[in-house]
C-alpha positions as CSV (number, residue, x, y, z in Angstrom):
1,M,145.2,100.5,49.5
2,N,145.3,97.3,47.4
3,A,143.4,99.0,44.5
4,S,143.2,96.8,41.5
5,G,142.4,99.5,38.9
6,S,140.2,96.9,37.3
7,S,137.8,99.5,35.8
8,T,140.5,101.2,33.7
9,L,141.7,99.8,30.4
10,F,144.3,101.6,28.1
11,T,142.7,101.2,24.8
12,D,144.3,104.2,22.9
13,L,147.8,102.9,22.4
14,R,150.3,104.4,20.0
15,Q,153.2,103.0,18.1
16,V,156.6,104.6,17.3
17,D,159.8,103.2,15.8
18,A,162.5,103.7,18.4
19,G,165.9,102.1,18.0
20,V,165.5,98.5,17.5
21,L,161.8,98.4,18.5
22,T,158.5,99.6,17.4
23,V,157.0,100.6,20.9
24,G,153.5,100.4,21.9
25,Y,152.8,103.1,24.5
26,V,150.2,105.3,26.2
27,D,150.5,109.1,25.8
28,A,148.1,110.7,28.1
29,G,147.6,114.3,29.5
30,S,148.6,117.8,28.1
31,P,151.1,117.4,25.2
32,D,152.9,120.5,26.5
33,G,153.1,119.4,30.2
34,P,156.3,118.1,31.9
35,V,156.7,114.5,31.0
36,V,156.6,111.6,33.3
37,L,157.7,108.1,32.0
38,L,156.3,105.1,33.8
39,L,158.0,101.7,33.5
40,H,156.4,98.4,34.4
41,G,157.9,95.2,35.5
42,W,157.7,91.3,35.0
43,P,155.2,89.7,34.8
44,Y,153.1,92.8,34.7
45,D,152.3,95.5,32.0
46,I,151.2,99.1,31.5
47,H,148.1,98.5,33.6
48,S,150.0,98.5,36.7
49,F,149.7,102.3,36.2
50,A,146.1,102.5,35.3
51,E,145.2,104.4,38.5
52,V,148.5,106.5,38.5
53,V,148.1,108.0,35.2
54,P,144.8,110.1,35.9
55,R,146.4,111.4,39.1
56,L,149.4,112.6,37.2
57,T,147.4,114.1,34.2
58,A,145.2,115.9,36.5
59,A,148.3,117.7,37.9
60,G,149.2,118.8,34.4
61,H,151.7,116.2,33.3
62,R,152.1,114.3,30.0
63,V,152.4,110.7,31.0
64,L,154.1,108.0,28.8
65,V,153.6,104.4,29.6
66,P,155.5,102.0,27.1
67,H,155.3,98.3,26.9
68,L,158.8,97.0,27.5
69,R,160.4,94.8,24.8
70,G,158.6,91.4,24.8
71,F,155.4,92.8,26.2
72,G,152.1,94.1,24.7
73,T,152.3,95.7,21.3
74,T,155.9,96.3,21.3
75,R,157.7,94.5,18.7
76,F,161.3,94.1,17.3
77,R,161.8,95.8,14.0
78,S,163.9,93.1,12.5
79,A,163.7,89.3,12.7
80,D,167.5,89.2,13.1
81,T,167.8,91.2,16.3
82,M,168.6,89.3,19.3
83,R,165.8,88.9,21.7
84,N,167.9,90.3,24.4
85,G,166.7,90.9,28.0
86,Q,169.8,92.4,29.5
87,P,169.2,95.6,31.6
88,A,171.4,97.9,29.4
89,A,169.2,97.0,26.5
90,L,166.1,97.9,28.2
91,A,167.5,101.2,29.5
92,L,168.6,102.2,25.9
93,D,165.2,101.2,24.6
94,T,163.7,103.9,26.9
95,V,166.3,106.6,25.9
96,A,165.5,105.7,22.2
97,L,161.8,106.2,22.9
98,M,162.4,109.4,24.4
99,D,164.5,110.5,21.4
100,A,161.9,109.3,19.0
101,L,159.1,111.4,20.8
102,G,161.4,114.4,21.2
103,V,161.5,114.2,24.9
104,Q,164.7,115.6,26.3
105,K,164.0,115.2,29.9
106,A,161.4,113.2,32.0
107,T,160.7,112.1,35.5
108,L,161.2,108.4,35.5
109,A,159.3,106.0,37.8
110,G,159.0,102.2,37.9
111,F,159.0,98.9,39.7
112,D,160.8,95.6,39.1
113,W,162.3,95.7,35.6
114,G,161.0,99.2,35.2
115,A,162.8,100.5,38.4
116,R,166.0,98.8,37.3
117,T,165.7,100.6,33.8
118,A,164.9,103.9,35.5
119,D,167.8,103.5,37.9
120,I,170.2,102.9,35.0
121,I,169.1,106.0,33.1
122,A,169.2,108.3,36.2
123,A,172.7,107.1,37.0
124,L,174.2,107.1,33.5
125,W,172.1,109.8,31.7
126,P,171.2,112.2,34.5
127,E,170.6,115.0,32.0
128,R,167.6,113.0,30.7
129,C,166.2,112.5,34.3
130,Q,164.2,115.2,36.1
131,G,163.6,113.0,39.1
132,L,163.4,109.3,40.0
133,V,160.8,107.1,41.8
134,S,162.2,103.6,42.3
135,V,160.3,100.7,44.0
136,S,162.8,98.6,46.0
137,G,165.5,101.1,45.7
138,Y,168.8,100.9,43.9
139,L,168.6,98.0,41.5
140,I,171.7,98.4,39.4
141,A,174.0,95.4,39.4
142,G,176.6,93.9,37.0
143,Q,176.4,90.5,35.7
144,E,179.3,89.5,38.0
145,S,177.4,90.1,41.0
146,G,174.6,87.7,39.8
147,R,177.1,84.9,39.9
148,K,177.6,85.2,43.5
149,P,175.7,82.8,45.7
150,L,173.3,84.1,48.4
151,P,172.1,82.7,51.6
152,P,169.7,79.7,51.2
153,E,166.6,81.6,52.2
154,A,167.3,84.3,49.6
155,E,168.2,81.7,46.9
156,L,164.7,80.1,47.6
157,S,163.0,83.3,46.8
158,W,164.6,83.3,43.3
159,W,163.5,79.7,42.5
160,Y,162.1,80.9,39.1
161,Q,165.6,82.1,38.0
162,F,167.0,78.6,38.5
163,Y,163.9,77.1,36.7
164,F,164.4,79.4,33.7
165,A,168.1,78.3,33.5
166,T,166.9,75.0,32.3
167,D,165.3,74.0,28.9
168,R,162.4,72.4,31.1
169,G,161.9,75.8,32.6
170,R,161.8,77.6,29.4
171,D,159.3,75.0,28.0
172,G,157.3,75.2,31.2
173,Y,157.1,78.9,31.1
174,E,156.0,79.0,27.5
175,K,153.3,76.3,27.9
176,N,151.9,77.7,31.1
177,L,152.4,81.4,30.7
178,D,149.3,82.6,32.5
179,G,149.5,80.1,35.2
180,F,153.0,80.9,35.9
181,A,152.3,84.7,35.9
182,K,149.4,84.3,38.2
183,L,151.6,82.2,40.6
184,I,154.2,85.1,40.7
185,W,151.3,87.6,41.3
186,R,150.2,85.7,44.2
187,T,153.5,85.1,45.9
188,A,155.6,88.2,45.2
189,P,152.8,90.7,45.9
190,K,150.4,89.8,48.7
191,W,147.4,91.5,47.3
192,A,143.8,90.6,46.4
193,F,143.2,91.0,42.7
194,D,140.4,89.6,40.6
195,D,140.4,87.6,37.4
196,A,139.6,90.5,35.2
197,T,142.5,92.5,36.6
198,F,144.8,89.7,36.0
199,A,143.6,88.9,32.4
200,R,144.0,92.6,31.4
201,S,147.7,92.4,32.1
202,A,148.3,88.7,31.2
203,A,147.1,89.5,27.6
204,S,150.5,91.7,27.3
205,L,152.6,88.5,28.0
206,H,151.3,86.8,24.9
207,N,153.8,88.5,22.8
208,P,155.9,86.6,20.2
209,D,159.2,87.8,21.8
210,H,158.2,87.5,25.4
211,V,159.5,84.2,26.4
212,D,162.8,84.7,24.7
213,V,163.3,88.2,26.3
214,V,162.3,86.9,29.8
215,I,164.5,83.7,29.6
216,H,167.5,85.7,28.4
217,N,167.1,88.4,31.2
218,Y,167.3,85.9,33.9
219,R,169.9,83.6,32.5
220,W,172.0,86.8,31.7
221,R,171.7,87.7,35.3
222,L,173.2,84.4,36.5
223,G,176.0,84.7,33.9
224,L,174.6,81.8,31.9
225,A,173.9,83.8,28.8
226,A,175.9,86.4,26.9
227,G,174.8,89.8,26.0
228,E,175.5,91.9,22.9
229,P,178.8,93.6,22.5
230,Q,177.1,97.0,21.8
231,Y,176.1,97.1,25.4
232,D,179.5,96.2,26.9
233,E,180.5,99.8,27.7
234,V,177.2,100.5,29.5
235,E,177.5,97.2,31.5
236,E,181.1,98.1,32.5
237,K,179.8,101.4,34.0
238,L,176.9,99.6,35.8
239,A,179.2,97.1,37.3
240,A,180.9,99.9,39.1
241,N,177.6,100.6,40.9
242,P,177.3,104.3,39.8
243,S,175.8,106.7,42.3
244,I,172.4,108.5,41.5
245,A,172.4,112.2,42.0
246,V,168.9,113.2,40.6
247,P,166.1,113.9,43.3
248,T,164.8,110.4,44.2
249,I,162.3,108.9,46.3
250,T,162.5,105.1,46.8
251,L,159.4,103.1,47.9
252,E,158.8,99.7,49.5
253,G,155.7,97.9,50.3
254,D,155.4,96.4,53.7
255,A,154.2,93.1,52.4
256,N,156.6,92.7,49.4
257,G,157.1,89.0,49.0
258,A,159.7,89.3,46.4
259,P,163.5,89.5,47.2
260,H,164.4,93.0,48.1
261,L,167.2,94.7,50.2
262,E,166.5,96.8,53.3
263,P,166.6,100.6,52.5
264,S,169.6,101.2,54.6
265,V,171.7,99.0,52.4
266,Y,171.3,101.1,49.3
267,A,170.6,104.6,50.8
268,G,174.2,105.6,50.3
269,R,174.0,105.0,46.5
270,F,171.7,108.2,46.3
271,S,174.0,111.2,46.3
272,G,171.5,113.9,45.6
273,P,168.1,114.8,47.4
274,Y,166.8,111.5,48.5
275,E,163.9,110.0,50.6
276,H,162.7,106.5,51.3
277,R,159.1,105.7,52.1
278,T,157.7,102.4,53.3
279,V,154.0,102.0,52.2
280,S,151.9,100.3,54.7
281,G,148.6,98.4,54.5
282,G,149.6,95.1,53.1
283,V,151.2,96.5,49.9
284,G,153.3,94.2,47.9
285,H,155.7,94.0,44.8
286,N,153.3,95.7,42.3
287,L,153.3,98.9,44.3
288,P,151.7,101.4,41.8
289,Q,148.8,99.1,41.3
290,E,148.4,98.4,44.9
291,A,148.9,101.8,46.3
292,P,148.4,104.2,43.3
293,Q,148.0,107.3,45.4
294,E,151.2,106.9,47.3
295,F,153.2,106.1,44.1
296,A,151.5,109.2,42.3
297,D,152.4,111.3,45.3
298,A,156.0,110.4,45.1
299,V,156.2,111.0,41.4
300,L,154.6,114.5,41.7
301,Q,157.1,115.3,44.5
302,V,160.3,114.6,42.5
303,A,158.8,116.0,39.3
304,T,158.8,119.5,40.7
């Protein structure tokens, strides 16, 4: 448990034009193997899966790990494209990546933003999803739900969303990017990581679009920023909280310091084969990096 994966660095990144992006991604394992697509969260990057990837390739899988928009080597293809962070946009980025790589169907697995993205694809495009591993469960929510107040303790956990809602917060994030990210790493996941492990992922945050995408994501969730009209139809479907029918395992670390629901609250959203696992041993929010074996085991189970 609490593995940092600090010995592994993804150096052989590829780039492909996919939708509005040119996506930087890892492509590991057998080119002909069943595909697993791993999606990271904020403020993390592809190295959350550094110790997961070799476990999956050893089992014969082709593993794709893209940088989300605003992270790493992923870039917008046009300067005129809105630096949009709304969930529908990230989900369609992933579908576009699959199309660009000729991947018809993949097992999707992720945490934080990545879990939300994987959940959306599993719900709305189940024909593209072999199976799903989602840390913290069912994370689909419409913009309207983000406007509703929560109990004070829950609101306290979301302090950075309110900070980002202000110009001061945007400026503070941009000027203190590494310090801010390290604070989130220390308070959301309760794990011991060294400076080299942090620096390896923090480099991916120094992307020219990162701050704009992140700020828009959290402002959109609170209903303080508009999305783009081409995503309206998708967002309408998501606001109805669609069920997920593909084989699914949800995971939760027993020491996750980030806001999350109890599994009993969202279990009913999964209408197909479903299992929840709580990973013990002081495992926090960045579960694939903290408990890579347990994460890989879940992926391998739903991938069959």
